[in-house]
C-alpha positions in Angstrom: -32.4 126.9 -6.1 -33.0 123.2 -5.2 -36.0 122.7 -2.8 -35.1 121.7 0.8 -34.7 117.9 1.5 -37.5 116.2 3.5 -36.7 114.5 6.6 -38.0 111.0 6.6 -40.4 111.3 9.9 -38.6 108.2 11.4 -35.7 110.2 11.2 -37.4 112.9 13.9 -38.5 110.0 15.9 -35.4 107.8 16.3 -33.7 110.2 18.2 -36.6 110.1 20.5 -36.3 106.5 21.3 -32.8 106.3 21.4 -33.1 109.2 24.4 -36.3 108.1 26.4 -36.4 104.4 25.1 -40.2 105.3 24.5 -42.4 107.8 22.5 -46.2 108.9 23.0 -48.4 108.8 19.8 -49.7 111.7 20.6 -49.5 114.2 23.4 -49.9 118.1 24.2 -46.8 118.2 26.3 -44.7 115.4 25.8 -42.8 113.9 23.2 -45.0 111.7 20.7 -45.6 110.7 16.9 -47.8 113.2 16.1 -45.8 116.3 17.4 -42.1 115.2 16.1 -44.0 114.8 12.5 -46.0 118.2 12.7 -43.4 119.8 14.3 -45.8 121.1 17.7 -48.4 119.6 19.4 -51.9 119.4 17.9 -54.9 119.8 20.0 -57.4 118.2 18.3 -57.4 114.7 16.1 -54.5 114.3 13.7 -56.7 112.5 11.2 -58.0 115.8 10.0 -54.5 117.0 9.7 -52.9 118.3 6.4 -50.3 115.5 7.4 -52.5 112.7 8.9 -51.8 110.2 6.3 -47.9 110.9 6.8 -48.9 110.1 10.4 -50.9 107.3 10.0 -48.5 105.5 7.6 -45.7 106.3 10.2 -47.7 104.5 13.3 -48.4 101.8 11.2 -44.9 101.2 10.2 -43.9 101.8 14.1 -46.8 98.9 15.0 -45.2 96.3 12.9 -41.2 97.3 13.7 -40.1 94.2 15.4 -38.0 96.6 18.2 -41.0 98.2 18.8 -43.7 96.8 21.6 -47.1 99.1 21.2 -49.5 99.8 24.4 -50.9 101.8 27.0 -47.9 103.1 29.6 -47.3 107.1 30.2 -50.7 108.9 31.2 -52.8 105.8 30.1 -51.9 106.9 26.4 -50.7 104.8 23.7 -46.8 104.1 23.8 -44.6 103.0 21.6 -41.5 100.9 24.0 -38.5 100.4 22.2 -37.1 96.3 22.6 -34.1 97.5 25.1 -36.8 98.3 28.0 -38.6 95.4 27.3 -37.7 93.3 30.4 -38.3 95.9 32.9 -41.7 96.5 31.3 -42.4 92.7 31.4 -41.9 92.4 34.6 -43.8 94.8 35.7 -46.4 93.9 33.7 -46.7 90.1 34.6 -46.3 91.1 38.1 -49.8 90.7 39.4 -49.2 93.4 42.0 -52.1 95.7 44.0 -52.1 98.4 41.6 -52.7 95.7 38.6 -55.4 93.8 40.4 -57.1 96.2 43.0 -60.4 97.9 42.7 -61.1 95.8 39.0 -64.5 95.9 37.9 -66.4 92.6 37.7 -66.3 92.7 33.8 -62.6 93.5 33.5 -62.0 90.4 36.0 -64.3 88.0 33.9 -62.2 89.2 30.8 -58.8 88.6 32.6 -60.1 85.2 33.7 -61.1 84.1 29.8 -57.7 85.5 28.9 -55.6 83.8 31.2 -57.6 80.4 30.3 -57.0 80.5 26.8 -54.0 82.9 26.2 -55.5 85.1 23.9 -59.3 85.7 22.7 -60.7 89.1 20.7 -64.1 90.7 22.0 -66.2 90.1 19.2 -65.5 86.0 19.1 -65.4 86.1 23.2 -69.0 88.5 22.7 -70.9 86.0 20.8 -69.7 83.0 23.2 -70.6 84.9 26.2 -73.6 86.6 25.3 -71.7 89.8 27.0 -72.3 93.1 24.5 -68.9 94.3 22.7 -69.2 98.2 24.4 -68.9 95.9 27.6 -66.1 93.9 26.5 -64.4 97.1 24.9 -64.9 98.7 28.5 -63.1 96.2 30.3 -60.4 95.6 27.8 -59.1 99.3 28.2 -59.5 98.9 31.6 -57.0 95.4 31.7 -54.8 97.9 29.3 -54.5 100.7 31.4 -53.2 98.3 34.3 -50.9 96.5 32.0 -52.4 93.3 32.9 -53.0 92.8 28.7 -51.5 93.4 25.6 -54.6 94.4 23.3 -54.4 95.1 19.6 -56.8 96.8 17.9 -58.9 95.6 14.5 -62.2 96.0 12.2 -64.2 92.7 12.6 -65.6 91.5 9.3 -68.6 93.4 10.2 -67.3 96.5 10.3 -67.4 96.9 14.1 -64.1 97.7 16.2 -62.9 95.1 18.0 -59.8 94.2 20.4 -57.3 91.2 20.1 -56.0 90.5 24.0 -53.5 87.9 24.9 -51.8 87.4 27.9 -47.9 88.6 27.6 -46.9 85.1 28.1 -48.6 84.9 24.8 -47.7 87.5 23.2 -43.9 86.9 24.2 -44.2 83.1 22.8 -46.1 84.5 19.4 -43.2 87.2 19.3 -40.8 84.6 19.9 -38.9 86.9 22.6 -37.2 85.5 25.2 -37.0 87.3 28.7 -36.2 86.9 32.1 -37.8 89.1 35.0 -35.3 91.2 36.5 -35.8 93.0 40.2 -39.3 94.6 39.9 -38.0 97.6 42.2 -35.4 98.2 39.3 -37.8 97.9 36.9 -39.8 100.4 37.8 -37.3 102.7 39.2 -36.1 102.7 35.4 -39.5 104.1 34.1 -39.6 106.6 36.7 -36.3 108.0 36.0 -37.8 108.4 32.3 -40.4 110.1 33.8 -38.0 112.4 35.9 -36.1 112.9 32.3 -39.2 114.0 30.8 -40.1 116.7 33.5 -36.5 117.7 33.5 -37.0 118.5 29.5 -40.6 119.0 28.9 -42.3 120.2 32.7 -44.8 117.8 32.4 -44.3 113.7 34.5 -46.4 111.7 32.9 -48.1 109.1 35.2 -47.1 106.1 35.3 -49.6 103.0 35.8 -48.6 102.2 39.2 -48.8 105.8 40.5 -51.6 106.3 43.2 -53.9 108.8 41.5 -53.4 106.8 37.9 -55.3 103.9 38.9 -58.9 104.5 39.2 -61.1 102.9 41.1 -64.7 100.9 40.8 -67.7 102.9 42.1 -70.2 100.8 43.7 -73.5 101.5 43.2 -75.3 103.1 46.1 -78.1 101.0 48.6 -80.8 102.6 49.6 -82.2 101.2 52.1 -85.8 101.5 53.6 -86.2 103.6 56.8 
């Protein structure tokens, strides 16, 4: 008897992208690249999984796909977004609404200003230029990404440390030669909320969206000790 034909990992992922327009990298409840390949969610790092190499290769293929945008969207996790959702996504990402700008940490504000002035930068080079520690910049970068304020791409610098390339969305569109027009922000927001509801109907879990009130953390202020 011939052995059963093994599916190409993308054959498991594409139907999810076609249905929802997006897919998470990894999640314990919602559809993700990892669970699509393994056949079920895994509760630890996929690096040590027997199919870890397949997962790594598939993530690499998706990240290089010209029709896929990789960013932090659902529940502040890495999300692959299909091109058909880009106009709505970019409309919201460039809206600079209160959910994006309120309660930003000082470090994130300074980093955002630098990115907006230059269009793009890498955290390792900016650390050398500004004197800010790479770890501080990494934390600020994650804050900006979680609010969709910038596009981020991780890489390993020449020294071997983990760093990020950060761009404004206008710069990202220019670099990818993607032309788009803004749509009505309310319509854009509703389209993603509809997707979140569809996911909840199917998986009993609604992913958090960046503009949900509970998904934007407030920067804690240091307590000031006053003398009596």
